[in-house]
C-alpha angles and dihedrals in degrees: 000000000000090000091054092052090048091052096050098032099083139019115253132183120243091245093060092046091051091047091052091049092047090051091048092051091046093049092051094048128101118250091258091052091047090055090050090052091050090048090052090050091052091049090049090054091050091051091047091052092048091052092048091053104035114011098097098035130104089249093046091060088069096053113111101180148343131224123186116206104203096191092062097020089232122149112213111204120195116207133186101236139037091231088057090050088057095043094049091044088058090050097044098105092049090049091047091051092050091048089050089052085057089057099260125113121197122181094219144357112221118193120203135178110249121230122264112279094032098086119152113272111250136172112278092246114020091173090056090050091053092051091050091054092054114110088232097045112140094017119115110255118245115254118243118237121233087252090056091050091047091050091051091047090052093050094053099036093097092062110101098195106085094202092052091044091052092047093049092048090051093049094046091047092050091049093049091047091050091049090052090048092051092048092049093051095052 
């Protein structure tokens, strides 16, 4: 009955209750189990540091999974494309330094190509999400004058590749239209 009165005698936050329960389980565990618990805590800290450094980055969007090898303190990172393996390999020392700034030291970051079917989860339409975040999203785009079109044509006329010339014209026209839209909404 004393335990019941302790439990209902004072208000406690969920965090403190969980911490007490975690401590009770740890104290009752065998030494091998205790080491497994500590290993899991270390892995959790490594994953937390990775997410702090990379989760919301362009590179982080291509990460499919993480695996921490406690014996060697290596973090194996699975990515969805071989070009991303190369890019992240180039950035590994920067990422390691940033993770260390978060209080976690790993001996190595190893980047591997994930198997087919395990691609990184992304929004269904990332292009649509980018347009929605634009300050002019939903506004009608400003029309280009014939002088604007002629100026763009003159600037790309020296390009021999028609496909490249067309793409550059389109990009320049869209940028100019967006600039005019922004100026007209201010």
